[in-house]
N, C-alpha and C positions, 0 to 999 in steps of 0.2 A: 348326244348324251356323254360321250367320252370327253368332249371338250369341257363340259360342266364338271365332271369328275376331276379332270386335270386342273381346272381353275380352283376348285375347293382344296385340292391337295397342295397346290402351290401357296394358297392363302394360309393354310394351317402350317406349312413350312416356315413362312415368313413370321407368323405369330409365335411359333416355337423359337425361332431365332431371336426375336425381340425379347422374349421372356428370358432366354438364356443370357443374352447380353446384359439385361438389367440385373439379373442374379449375379453374373460375373463381376459387374461393376460394383455391386454392393459388397461382394467378398473382397475386392481390391481395396475399397475405401475402408472397410473394417480392419483389414490387415495394416494398412497405412496408419490408421488412428492408433491401433494397438502398439505398433512399433514406436510411433511418435510419443505416446504417453509413457511408454516404458523408458524412453530416453530423457524426455523433458521433465517428467514428474520428480525424479530424484534430484535433479539440478535445482528445480524450483524449491523443493523442500529444504535443500541445503542452504540456499540463499535466504529463505525466510528464517531458518534456524539461526543463521549468523546475525541477521537483523534483530531478531528477538533477543539474542544473547547481548548484543551491543546496547540495545534499549534497556535491558535489565541491569547492565553494568552502569549505565548513566543514571538510572533510577536509584540504584544503591548509593552511588556517589552523591547524588542530590540529597538523599536522606541523611547521609553522614554529614554533609555540609550544614543542613538544616539543624541537625542535633547539635553540631558544634556551635553554630550561631546562637541557638537557644541556651546552651550551657554558658557561653560567654555573656549573654544578656543576663542570665541569672546571677553571674558573678560581678556584674556591673561593667563589663568590658565591651558590650555591644549596645545596639539600640533596641529598647523594648518596643517602641512605637515607630512606625514609619514616618519619615520626614514629609510633611505636607507642603513645604515650601522649597522643594527640590530646585536647585539652581538659582536661588535668590539670597541676597544678603540682608541682614537685619542690623539696625543700629542699636544703641544702648537701651533705648526704650522699647525695643521689640518691634518697631515699625519696619515694614519692608522698604528697602531703599533700592531695590532692583537688582538685576543680575547682568551678567555680561551679554545676554541675548535679549534683554527686555527692550521693547520699543518705547521710546520716550514720548510718544504722542499722547 
């Protein structure tokens, strides 16, 4: 009977040790993740902030260029319609005579 009691006692000791090991591992992982996020998150936020600022600056510059082109077109200095024959030459009758990269076949 004493052997059975010792067997059950050692079994419960092993189960208790496994549970404590799992609990301890969980605490270590949680601490690691907390420290990692507290170090990495500000750096990531800073990088995305810089990217957003650069993107905003480019968008503002593009809007200014578009407004400038529109104003020039209104004054007659720009193109009001896009060129449909980009890269081609036209003769006096308006016929396409080809461009520098056109294949003559």
